[in-house]
C-alpha positions as CSV (number, residue, x, y, z in Angstrom):
1,M,119.2,91.7,19.3
2,G,118.5,94.1,22.1
3,E,115.4,92.1,22.9
4,E,117.3,88.9,22.9
5,R,119.9,90.3,25.3
6,A,117.0,91.5,27.6
7,S,115.4,88.2,27.3
8,G,118.6,86.4,28.0
9,S,119.3,88.5,31.2
10,N,115.9,87.7,32.8
11,P,116.8,84.2,34.0
12,K,120.0,85.5,35.7
13,R,118.1,88.4,37.3
14,R,115.4,86.0,38.5
15,R,118.1,83.6,39.9
16,L,119.6,86.6,41.7
17,L,116.3,87.7,43.1
18,F,115.4,84.2,44.2
19,G,118.9,83.9,45.9
20,L,118.4,87.1,47.8
21,L,114.9,86.1,48.8
22,A,116.2,82.7,50.1
23,L,118.9,84.5,52.0
24,L,116.3,86.9,53.6
25,L,114.1,83.9,54.5
26,A,117.1,82.2,56.1
27,V,118.0,85.3,58.1
28,A,114.4,85.7,59.2
29,A,114.2,82.1,60.2
30,W,117.4,82.5,62.3
31,W,116.8,85.9,63.8
32,G,112.9,86.0,63.8
33,P,112.3,83.9,66.9
34,G,115.1,85.8,68.8
35,L,113.6,89.1,67.9
36,R,110.2,88.0,69.0
37,E,111.6,86.7,72.3
38,A,113.5,89.9,72.9
39,A,110.3,91.9,72.3
40,A,108.4,89.6,74.7
41,L,111.1,89.9,77.4
42,S,111.0,93.7,77.1
43,A,107.2,93.6,77.8
44,I,107.8,91.2,80.7
45,R,110.3,93.5,82.3
46,G,108.0,96.4,81.8
47,A,105.2,94.5,83.7
48,I,107.7,93.6,86.5
49,A,108.7,97.3,86.8
50,D,105.0,98.2,87.1
51,H,104.4,95.6,89.8
52,D,101.9,94.0,87.4
53,W,102.6,90.5,88.6
54,A,99.6,89.0,87.0
55,K,100.6,90.3,83.5
56,A,104.2,89.3,84.0
57,E,103.2,85.8,85.0
58,S,100.8,85.5,82.1
59,L,103.5,86.7,79.6
60,L,106.1,84.4,81.0
61,R,103.9,81.3,81.0
62,A,102.8,82.0,77.5
63,G,106.3,81.4,76.2
64,L,107.2,78.3,78.2
65,P,107.0,74.9,76.4
66,A,103.9,73.0,77.3
67,G,105.4,69.5,77.0
68,A,108.9,68.1,77.4
69,E,112.0,70.3,77.9
70,P,113.2,71.9,74.7
71,T,116.4,70.4,73.2
72,A,117.5,73.1,70.8
73,P,120.1,75.3,72.5
74,R,118.2,78.6,71.7
75,A,114.9,77.2,72.9
76,R,116.5,75.9,76.1
77,A,118.1,79.2,76.8
78,A,114.8,81.1,76.3
79,A,113.0,78.7,78.5
80,A,115.7,78.9,81.2
81,E,115.4,82.7,81.2
82,R,111.6,82.6,81.4
83,Q,111.7,80.1,84.3
84,F,114.2,82.3,86.1
85,L,112.2,85.5,85.6
86,L,109.0,83.7,86.7
87,G,110.8,82.6,89.8
88,R,111.7,86.3,90.4
89,V,108.1,87.3,89.9
90,F,106.9,84.7,92.4
91,R,109.6,85.6,94.9
92,R,108.6,89.3,94.9
93,Q,105.1,88.2,95.6
94,R,106.3,86.1,98.5
95,R,105.2,82.9,96.7
96,F,108.4,81.2,97.8
97,A,107.5,77.6,97.1
98,E,106.5,78.4,93.5
99,A,109.6,80.5,93.1
100,E,111.8,77.7,94.2
101,R,110.2,75.3,91.7
102,C,110.9,77.8,88.9
103,F,114.6,78.2,90.0
104,E,115.0,74.5,90.0
105,A,113.6,74.3,86.5
106,A,115.8,77.2,85.3
107,A,118.9,75.4,86.8
108,A,118.0,72.2,85.0
109,L,117.8,74.2,81.7
110,G,121.2,75.6,82.3
111,W,120.6,79.0,83.9
112,S,123.4,80.5,86.0
113,G,123.6,78.8,89.4
114,E,125.1,82.0,90.8
115,E,122.1,84.1,89.8
116,I,119.7,81.5,91.2
117,D,121.6,81.4,94.5
118,R,121.4,85.2,94.7
119,Q,117.6,85.0,94.3
120,R,117.4,82.4,97.0
121,M,119.5,84.7,99.3
122,L,117.0,87.6,98.6
123,A,114.1,85.3,99.5
124,R,115.7,84.7,102.9
125,A,116.0,88.4,103.4
126,Q,112.3,88.9,102.5
127,R,111.3,86.2,104.9
128,G,112.9,88.2,107.7
129,D,116.1,86.1,108.0
130,V,118.0,89.3,107.3
131,R,120.8,88.9,109.8
132,V,122.1,85.8,108.0
133,V,122.4,87.4,104.6
134,E,122.6,91.2,105.0
135,E,126.4,91.3,105.0
136,R,126.6,89.2,101.8
137,I,124.0,91.4,100.1
138,S,125.8,94.5,101.2
139,A,129.0,93.1,99.7
140,L,127.3,92.4,96.4
141,L,125.9,96.0,96.3
142,A,129.4,97.3,97.0
143,E,130.7,95.4,93.9
144,G,128.3,97.4,91.7
145,G,127.0,95.7,88.6
146,D,123.5,95.3,87.3
147,D,121.1,98.0,88.4
148,A,118.1,95.6,88.3
149,F,119.8,93.2,90.7
150,A,120.8,96.1,93.0
151,E,117.2,97.2,93.1
152,D,116.1,93.7,94.0
153,C,118.7,93.7,96.8
154,Y,117.5,97.0,98.3
155,E,113.9,96.0,98.1
156,S,114.5,92.6,99.7
157,L,116.5,94.2,102.5
158,A,113.8,96.8,103.1
159,E,111.1,94.2,103.1
160,G,113.0,92.0,105.4
161,F,113.8,94.8,107.9
162,I,110.1,95.9,107.9
163,G,108.9,92.4,108.3
164,S,111.3,91.9,111.3
165,F,110.3,95.3,112.8
166,R,113.8,96.7,112.3
167,M,112.3,100.0,111.2
168,D,115.4,102.2,111.7
169,D,117.4,99.8,109.5
170,A,114.7,99.9,106.9
171,R,114.7,103.7,106.8
172,E,118.5,103.8,106.5
173,C,118.3,101.3,103.6
174,L,115.6,103.2,101.9
175,D,117.3,106.6,102.4
176,F,120.5,105.3,100.8
177,W,118.5,103.7,97.9
178,S,116.6,106.9,97.2
179,R,119.9,108.9,97.1
180,W,121.4,106.4,94.7
181,Q,118.2,106.3,92.5
182,P,116.3,109.5,93.2
183,S,113.9,108.8,90.4
184,N,113.0,105.3,91.5
185,P,109.5,105.1,93.1
186,L,110.2,102.0,95.1
187,P,111.9,103.7,98.1
188,S,108.9,106.0,98.5
189,F,106.6,103.0,98.2
190,W,108.3,101.1,101.0
191,M,108.4,104.2,103.2
192,G,104.6,104.3,102.7
193,V,104.5,100.7,104.0
194,I,106.5,101.8,107.1
195,E,104.0,104.6,107.7
196,E,101.1,102.2,107.4
197,R,102.8,99.9,110.0
198,Y,102.9,102.9,112.4
199,E,99.2,103.6,111.6
200,R,99.9,107.1,110.1
201,P,97.6,107.1,107.1
202,V,98.2,110.8,106.1
203,M,102.0,110.2,105.9
204,A,101.5,106.9,104.2
205,L,99.3,108.6,101.6
206,E,102.0,111.2,101.0
207,R,104.6,108.5,100.4
208,F,102.4,106.3,98.1
209,S,101.3,109.4,96.2
210,K,105.0,110.3,95.6
211,A,105.7,106.8,94.3
212,L,102.6,107.0,92.0
213,A,103.7,110.4,90.6
214,M,107.1,108.9,89.7
215,N,105.5,105.9,88.0
216,P,101.8,106.4,87.1
217,R,101.6,102.8,85.8
218,D,102.4,101.4,89.2
219,Y,99.1,99.7,90.1
220,E,100.1,98.7,93.6
221,A,100.9,102.3,94.5
222,R,97.6,103.5,93.0
223,I,95.4,101.0,94.8
224,R,97.0,101.9,98.1
225,V,96.5,105.6,97.4
226,A,92.9,105.0,96.6
227,R,92.3,103.1,99.8
228,L,94.0,105.7,102.0
229,E,92.1,108.5,100.3
230,L,88.9,106.6,101.2
231,D,90.1,106.1,104.7
232,T,90.9,109.8,105.1
233,A,87.5,110.8,103.7
234,K,88.8,112.1,100.3
235,L,85.8,110.5,98.5
236,D,86.1,112.2,95.2
237,D,89.8,111.5,94.9
238,A,89.4,107.9,96.0
239,R,86.6,107.3,93.5
240,R,88.8,108.7,90.7
241,Q,91.7,106.5,91.7
242,F,89.6,103.4,92.0
243,R,88.1,104.0,88.6
244,A,91.6,104.3,87.2
245,C,92.5,101.0,88.9
246,L,89.5,99.3,87.2
247,E,90.6,100.6,83.8
248,Q,93.9,98.8,84.4
249,R,92.5,95.6,86.0
250,P,88.7,95.4,85.7
251,D,88.5,92.2,87.8
252,D,90.6,93.2,90.8
253,P,88.2,92.8,93.8
254,R,90.2,95.4,95.7
255,A,89.2,98.0,93.1
256,V,85.7,96.8,92.7
257,I,85.0,96.7,96.4
258,G,86.8,100.0,97.0
259,L,84.7,101.8,94.4
260,A,81.6,100.2,95.9
261,D,82.6,101.6,99.3
262,C,83.1,105.1,97.8
263,L,79.6,105.0,96.2
264,L,78.0,103.7,99.4
265,R,79.5,106.5,101.5
266,A,78.3,109.0,98.8
267,G,74.8,107.6,99.1
268,D,74.5,105.8,95.7
269,L,73.1,102.6,97.1
270,A,72.0,101.1,93.8
271,A,75.4,101.5,92.1
272,S,77.3,100.2,95.2
273,R,75.0,97.2,95.4
274,E,75.8,96.3,91.8
275,L,79.5,96.6,92.4
276,Y,79.4,94.4,95.6
277,L,77.6,91.8,93.6
278,D,80.1,92.1,90.8
279,A,82.9,91.7,93.3
280,L,81.5,88.3,94.3
281,T,82.0,87.1,90.7
282,T,85.8,87.9,90.8
283,D,88.6,86.0,92.3
284,V,87.9,87.3,95.8
285,T,89.6,86.2,99.1
286,K,87.5,85.0,102.0
287,E,87.9,88.4,103.7
288,Q,86.8,90.3,100.5
289,A,83.8,88.1,99.9
290,A,82.7,88.5,103.5
291,A,83.1,92.3,103.3
292,A,80.9,92.5,100.2
293,L,78.3,90.2,101.7
294,T,78.3,92.2,105.0
295,E,77.6,95.4,103.1
296,L,74.8,93.7,101.1
297,G,73.3,92.4,104.3
298,Q,73.4,95.8,106.0
299,M,71.7,97.4,103.0
300,A,68.9,94.7,103.1
301,L,68.4,95.4,106.8
302,E,68.2,99.1,106.2
303,E,65.6,98.5,103.5
304,G,63.5,96.5,105.9
305,D,64.1,93.0,104.5
306,V,65.4,91.5,107.7
307,A,65.2,87.9,106.6
308,R,67.3,88.5,103.5
309,G,69.7,90.6,105.4
310,A,70.2,87.9,108.0
311,G,70.8,85.4,105.2
312,L,73.5,87.5,103.6
313,L,75.1,88.1,106.9
314,E,75.1,84.4,107.7
315,Q,76.8,83.8,104.4
316,A,79.5,86.4,105.4
317,V,80.1,84.6,108.7
318,N,80.3,81.2,107.0
319,V,82.8,82.5,104.4
320,D,84.9,84.3,107.0
321,P,84.1,83.3,110.6
322,R,86.6,85.9,111.9
323,G,84.6,88.9,110.8
324,T,83.4,90.8,113.9
325,R,81.3,93.4,112.1
326,A,79.4,90.7,110.2
327,R,78.7,88.9,113.5
328,L,77.5,92.0,115.4
329,T,75.3,93.0,112.5
330,L,73.9,89.5,112.3
331,A,73.3,89.5,116.0
332,G,71.0,92.6,115.6
333,A,69.2,90.9,112.7
334,L,68.6,87.7,114.7
335,L,67.2,89.7,117.6
336,R,64.7,91.3,115.2
337,L,63.7,87.9,114.0
338,G,63.2,86.7,117.6
339,D,66.2,84.5,117.9
340,A,67.6,85.9,121.2
341,E,69.8,82.9,121.8
342,G,71.4,83.1,118.4
343,A,71.9,86.9,118.8
344,K,73.7,86.3,122.1
345,R,75.9,83.7,120.6
346,E,77.0,86.0,117.7
347,R,77.6,88.9,120.1
348,D,79.7,86.8,122.4
349,T,81.8,85.4,119.6
350,A,82.3,88.9,118.1
351,Q,83.4,90.2,121.5
352,R,86.0,87.4,121.8
353,L,87.3,88.0,118.3
354,A,87.5,91.7,118.9
355,E,89.5,91.2,122.1
356,R,92.0,89.0,120.3
357,Q,92.3,91.4,117.4
358,R,93.0,94.2,119.8
359,R,95.6,92.2,121.5
360,L,97.2,91.4,118.1
361,A,97.2,95.1,117.2
362,T,98.9,95.8,120.6
363,I,101.5,93.1,120.0
364,T,102.3,94.5,116.5
365,H,102.7,98.0,118.0
366,E,104.9,96.7,120.8
367,A,107.0,94.8,118.4
368,L,108.0,98.0,116.7
369,G,109.9,99.0,119.8
370,K,111.0,95.4,120.7
371,P,112.0,93.8,117.4
372,D,114.1,91.1,119.1
373,D,111.4,89.9,121.6
374,P,110.5,86.3,120.6
375,N,107.6,86.2,123.1
376,L,105.6,88.8,121.3
377,R,106.1,87.0,118.0
378,A,105.1,83.7,119.5
379,E,101.9,85.1,121.0
380,A,101.1,86.8,117.7
381,G,101.7,83.5,115.8
382,M,99.4,81.7,118.2
383,I,96.6,84.2,117.8
384,L,96.8,84.1,114.1
385,L,96.9,80.3,113.9
386,D,93.9,80.1,116.3
387,E,92.0,82.5,114.1
388,G,92.7,80.5,110.9
389,F,95.5,82.7,109.4
390,E,97.9,79.7,109.0
391,R,100.5,81.3,106.7
392,E,100.7,84.5,108.7
393,G,100.9,82.7,112.0
394,L,103.6,80.4,110.9
395,E,105.6,83.3,109.6
396,W,105.5,85.1,113.0
397,L,106.6,81.9,114.7
398,E,109.4,81.4,112.2
399,T,110.7,84.9,112.8
400,A,110.6,84.2,116.6
401,L,112.7,81.1,116.1
402,R,115.2,83.1,114.0
403,I,115.6,85.4,116.9
404,A,115.8,82.6,119.5
405,P,116.2,79.2,117.9
406,T,115.5,77.4,121.2
407,H,112.5,79.5,122.1
408,A,110.3,76.9,123.9
409,P,106.9,78.7,123.6
410,S,107.3,79.0,119.9
411,H,108.1,75.3,119.5
412,R,105.2,74.4,121.7
413,V,102.7,76.4,119.6
414,L,104.1,74.8,116.5
415,A,103.9,71.3,118.1
416,D,100.2,71.9,119.0
417,H,99.5,73.2,115.5
418,Y,101.1,70.3,113.7
419,A,99.5,67.8,116.0
420,A,96.1,69.3,115.3
421,S,96.9,69.0,111.6
422,G,97.8,65.4,111.9
423,E,101.5,66.0,111.1
424,M,102.7,64.0,114.1
425,E,106.4,63.7,113.1
426,R,106.7,67.5,112.8
427,A,104.8,67.9,116.1
428,A,107.2,65.5,117.8
429,H,110.2,67.4,116.4
430,H,109.0,70.7,117.9
431,R,108.0,69.0,121.2
432,G,111.6,67.7,121.4
433,L,113.0,71.1,120.7
434,A,110.7,72.6,123.4
435,G,112.2,70.2,125.9
436,D,109.0,68.7,127.1
437,A,105.7,67.1,126.0
438,S,103.6,70.2,126.3
439,R,100.2,69.8,127.8
440,P,97.2,71.3,126.0
441,G,97.1,75.1,126.5
442,A,100.6,75.3,127.9
443,A,102.0,76.9,124.8
444,M,99.4,79.6,125.0
445,V,100.0,80.4,128.6
446,E,103.8,80.5,128.3
447,A,103.6,82.6,125.2
448,G,101.7,85.3,127.0
449,G,98.2,84.4,126.0
450,T,95.2,83.0,127.8
451,A,94.5,79.3,127.8
452,P,91.1,78.2,126.8
């Protein structure tokens, strides 16, 4: 009879076990995606805190739906948050157009319009339009609330003050921030940026090193420390830092070229050559590619292979026509090959570029003491546009017009730029704001430059 009772109890026990299993599966089905999303968001926020924008972007994109917008409430909420955070990542990299697209997508998915408006306000501060938004940002900071948003506010204000050459305001902002969050590395990081603007590499290195000591995972602080150590002839320290950078991001051309520069200065030509070649296989900018090609060309010349050296230097000039060192080195190579006319042409171009670069450096230095002078900004914008730095040139001109919305020289430079680009409607708009139909070269003369 005991066996019968045991046998009779098994079906009940099995039903109970199956019921519990079904309940656990239901709970897992309900909470599982939420837990995975929470873990993913934690990793994303960690990447943002480390300034690892590439990692944050990759993690955020990985969780976004590939097709149509999700319809389930939980999926829509998760997608909305990811779009919002992706917009923040883009904003902090000054990729403002991409940030705005993400904010629009987040709004369509139901994300808080108030939070999106705040991010747009911070973008205005970053762009240098600080006067319009600093009172509102200060009011939000006074209200207290989320520490992450407060950090965004301080960083945007500091970046905006630095970008508009209001260095005293930037220091005041950073000093207050560092007192509020003494363990936060970002105030020290941005103080390092200020020291770089004043061309004080030793003090900049001290600031960035302090930021790195607070957060050893901060890649941006480490790469700046490495470059400044190289610039101040601390070769062993720089080499160690660049190697650490490559462990974090093996394909970052800044780290590859930086380590190559270290090895070149130490006399290890073979290893540096390999790294310069490796750098050309990464996602390099024009300036980085030209720098690597210039060093490779210089090495070929020193080894006696003048034809190969000249070829590499010509590639460098073609990639980045604004490189003065590549042109001067190429001029020497062409002279050795018997091309005196070509050598003279490269020397003359290099001299003209060097003069404009010196003038741009002078303007930048003068702007530190005259942050509200639109003429300096208009001239800087003109030089940058003329040398092919469109985004940077337009930013200088935009800040000039924020200071003086009716500044005719800035409008004339913009009119000439848009006319040359075939955007005749925008060109006409700026000509009208300038108050005349500017003749060719007039913008340059009135802005303080030299007409061609």
